[in-house]
Wavefront OBJ file of the C-alpha trace (Angstrom):
o trace
v -65.856 1.399 15.075
v -64.974 4.312 17.448
v -65.859 7.043 15.025
v -68.191 7.127 12.007
v -67.928 10.215 9.658
v -70.929 12.529 9.799
v -70.440 13.467 6.150
v -68.794 11.386 3.390
v -68.020 12.479 -0.054
v -67.251 10.142 -2.816
v -65.554 10.503 -6.220
v -66.974 7.503 -8.097
v -64.152 6.703 -10.538
v -63.429 3.723 -12.717
v -66.682 2.965 -14.602
v -64.964 3.117 -17.981
v -62.033 0.895 -16.859
v -64.423 -1.616 -15.223
v -66.090 -1.997 -18.593
v -62.922 -2.159 -20.658
v -61.572 -5.007 -18.387
v -64.702 -6.977 -19.404
v -64.543 -5.963 -23.011
v -67.846 -4.155 -22.653
v -68.831 -0.549 -23.842
v -68.007 2.238 -21.371
v -71.720 2.973 -21.162
v -72.313 -0.420 -19.481
v -69.735 0.693 -16.853
v -71.718 3.791 -16.178
v -74.946 1.883 -15.913
v -73.373 -0.445 -13.272
v -71.937 2.562 -11.449
v -75.376 4.104 -11.118
v -76.738 0.882 -9.777
v -74.063 0.867 -7.109
v -75.040 4.219 -5.799
v -78.277 3.033 -4.187
v -76.524 0.369 -2.421
v -73.939 2.588 -0.972
v -76.399 5.296 0.037
v -78.439 2.640 2.102
v -75.328 1.116 3.596
v -73.955 4.489 4.747
v -77.224 5.400 6.287
v -77.177 2.019 8.032
v -73.687 2.517 9.382
v -74.644 5.933 11.005
v -73.412 8.329 8.284
v -75.774 11.201 8.080
v -74.789 12.894 4.791
v -73.398 11.445 1.505
v -72.216 13.589 -1.303
v -71.389 11.899 -4.678
v -69.529 13.396 -7.705
v -71.753 12.368 -10.526
v -70.821 14.706 -13.404
v -68.147 17.399 -13.462
v -68.003 20.634 -15.443
v -65.134 19.016 -17.350
v -67.189 15.900 -18.257
v -68.860 17.886 -21.073
v -65.651 17.292 -22.968
v -66.459 13.600 -23.381
v -68.012 12.080 -26.490
v -71.756 13.234 -26.877
v -72.921 9.773 -27.119
v -71.387 8.860 -23.735
v -72.902 12.032 -22.177
v -76.317 11.085 -23.503
v -76.089 7.686 -21.984
v -75.034 9.138 -18.641
v -77.972 11.400 -18.528
v -80.355 8.612 -19.592
v -79.178 6.559 -16.612
v -79.705 9.577 -14.386
v -83.094 10.068 -15.752
v -84.014 6.376 -14.990
v -82.452 6.828 -11.589
v -84.660 9.762 -10.784
v -87.783 8.015 -12.089
v -87.272 4.982 -9.901
v -85.769 6.331 -6.665
v -88.633 8.500 -5.169
v -90.343 5.791 -3.268
v -87.114 4.551 -1.727
v -86.119 8.081 -0.754
v -89.521 8.698 0.975
v -89.398 5.202 2.686
v -85.855 5.772 4.032
v -86.451 9.484 5.052
v -83.740 10.605 2.690
v -83.649 14.251 1.500
v -82.124 14.712 -1.994
v -80.154 17.780 -3.056
v -78.557 18.283 -6.494
v -75.621 20.830 -6.404
v -73.851 22.361 -9.336
v -74.848 24.377 -12.483
v -78.432 23.865 -13.763
v -78.358 26.005 -16.919
v -76.784 23.204 -19.052
v -79.062 20.282 -17.942
v -81.891 19.520 -20.153
v -85.332 20.629 -19.006
v -87.053 17.358 -18.455
v -84.273 15.995 -16.278
v -84.105 19.349 -14.411
v -87.831 19.183 -13.855
v -87.523 15.720 -12.280
v -84.681 16.895 -10.109
v -86.704 19.821 -8.785
v -89.690 17.527 -8.142
v -87.606 15.124 -6.109
v -85.930 17.918 -4.248
v -89.356 19.368 -3.318
v -90.930 16.067 -2.340
v -88.089 15.007 -0.114
v -87.465 18.449 1.414
v -88.848 17.554 4.844
v -87.039 14.214 5.163
v -84.572 14.338 8.050
v -83.006 10.907 8.552
v -80.254 11.395 5.824
v -79.070 13.923 3.241
v -78.019 12.715 -0.104
v -76.309 15.306 -2.343
v -75.555 14.592 -6.032
v -72.971 16.927 -7.639
v -74.063 17.374 -11.138
v -72.389 19.652 -13.669
v -70.259 20.653 -10.642
v -66.753 21.939 -10.356
v -64.940 23.218 -7.306
v -63.395 26.285 -8.996
v -66.887 27.197 -10.494
v -68.321 26.936 -7.055
v -65.903 29.335 -5.521
v -66.304 31.813 -8.430
v -70.020 31.486 -8.307
v -70.085 32.154 -4.447
v -67.800 35.198 -4.976
v -70.193 36.587 -7.614
v -73.230 36.170 -5.234
v -71.375 37.852 -2.426
v -70.512 40.832 -4.714
v -74.160 41.139 -5.835
v -75.475 41.053 -2.131
v -72.759 43.643 -1.170
v -73.821 45.921 -4.066
v -77.442 45.514 -2.942
v -76.364 46.356 0.595
v -77.577 43.022 2.020
v -74.201 42.540 3.556
v -71.276 44.925 4.509
v -67.603 44.319 3.956
v -67.112 43.432 7.629
v -69.540 40.473 7.278
v -67.387 38.672 4.842
v -65.382 35.845 6.463
v -64.868 32.141 5.979
v -68.160 31.150 7.602
v -70.141 33.506 5.431
v -68.222 32.543 2.274
v -68.964 28.849 2.944
v -72.734 29.683 3.133
v -72.576 30.908 -0.471
v -71.062 27.672 -1.724
v -73.193 24.893 -3.182
v -73.373 22.876 -0.053
v -74.383 25.986 1.948
v -74.757 25.269 5.619
v -74.206 21.603 5.268
v -71.116 20.596 7.326
v -68.041 19.929 5.394
v -67.140 16.296 4.537
v -65.275 14.459 7.197
v -64.142 11.822 4.784
v -63.510 11.833 0.988
v -63.385 8.482 -0.737
v -62.060 8.152 -4.237
v -62.262 4.800 -5.971
v -60.083 3.301 -8.855
v -56.667 4.099 -7.332
v -56.111 7.680 -8.629
v -55.017 9.993 -5.841
v -56.426 13.510 -6.569
v -59.615 15.428 -5.795
v -60.287 16.467 -9.498
v -61.892 19.855 -8.832
v -64.438 18.421 -6.329
v -65.471 20.521 -3.284
v -62.123 22.347 -3.231
v -63.086 24.671 -0.376
v -65.109 22.072 1.646
v -62.409 19.387 1.529
v -59.774 21.647 3.138
v -59.658 19.458 6.339
v -61.285 16.231 5.125
v -59.599 12.934 5.561
v -58.783 11.341 2.259
v -59.180 7.586 1.417
v -58.097 6.288 -1.948
v -59.430 2.828 -2.754
v -57.914 0.779 -5.648
v -61.330 -0.785 -6.235
v -63.162 0.473 -9.501
v -66.486 2.050 -8.630
v -68.952 -0.627 -9.869
v -67.093 -3.156 -7.654
v -67.134 -0.822 -4.610
v -69.622 -2.594 -2.292
v -70.643 -2.617 1.376
v -67.416 -4.233 2.624
v -65.295 -1.635 0.837
v -67.303 1.281 2.379
v -66.935 -0.342 5.773
v -63.184 -0.698 5.267
v -62.972 3.017 4.419
v -64.899 4.054 7.524
v -62.834 1.727 9.703
v -59.673 3.349 8.356
v -61.165 6.835 9.100
v -62.101 5.809 12.668
v -58.518 5.160 13.509
v -57.232 8.612 12.394
v -56.387 11.467 14.629
v -58.050 14.637 13.337
v -56.332 17.669 14.947
v -57.278 20.494 12.559
v -53.832 22.244 13.180
v -53.962 21.723 16.836
v -51.248 19.892 18.929
v -52.168 17.114 21.271
v -51.057 17.822 24.676
l 1 2 3 4 5 6 7 8 9 10 11 12 13 14 15 16 17 18 19 20 21 22 23 24 25 26 27 28 29 30 31 32 33 34 35 36 37 38 39 40 41 42 43 44 45 46 47 48 49 50 51 52 53 54 55 56 57 58 59 60 61 62 63 64 65 66 67 68 69 70 71 72 73 74 75 76 77 78 79 80 81 82 83 84 85 86 87 88 89 90 91 92 93 94 95 96 97 98 99 100 101 102 103 104 105 106 107 108 109 110 111 112 113 114 115 116 117 118 119 120 121 122 123 124 125 126 127 128 129 130 131 132 133 134 135 136 137 138 139 140 141 142 143 144 145 146 147 148 149 150 151 152 153 154 155 156 157 158 159 160 161 162 163 164 165 166 167 168 169 170 171 172 173 174 175 176 177 178 179 180 181 182 183 184 185 186 187 188 189 190 191 192 193 194 195 196 197 198 199 200 201 202 203 204 205 206 207 208 209 210 211 212 213 214 215 216 217 218 219 220 221 222 223 224 225 226 227 228 229 230 231 232 233 234 235
């Protein structure tokens, strides 16, 4: 491959449909989807990607049945319990982005513990977007900027695109080079609206629990053949 994306974002779609095709409960699809995450994190790191951001739970997902939400968070809870050793072994730094006021305290405590214990890891950054929405992110950034302006930490002339980006959930992390969405749907679903402005988009028909190493490689190979001009004209 000529080019490997520095930062990949993934909308992991299709868990429910994967389960339905197999006449299984949707919750089993979510369980298999969580298991797939670890494989893709390690494969992305192996291929030379430096940052991976996954869309785990959106602000809109609270509208799903309570039983399904409880199962989703129980799988997340297990994931956090069993992932620390691997994160440390692989030098992976974990960040969780999104709202934290609606996440139950035991899960939030585990998140904060993992973020702290992996804070100094430098080989790879793994971001989990949890209770995240792109519109919320932009509004939240605007509120923080207004507060800092009122407290005279910044002046009006300081406010530009670079400063605004720093107030978003990803902060100073470079924007994704490539967005992958599984299951065939072709939309970004309120994910990283600001940060995806110039990202390359790749829509895979594969349902997320079936999205394995070869599918990730295929997406990266497709990306490597694209010409990213960012509004410029090739001479």
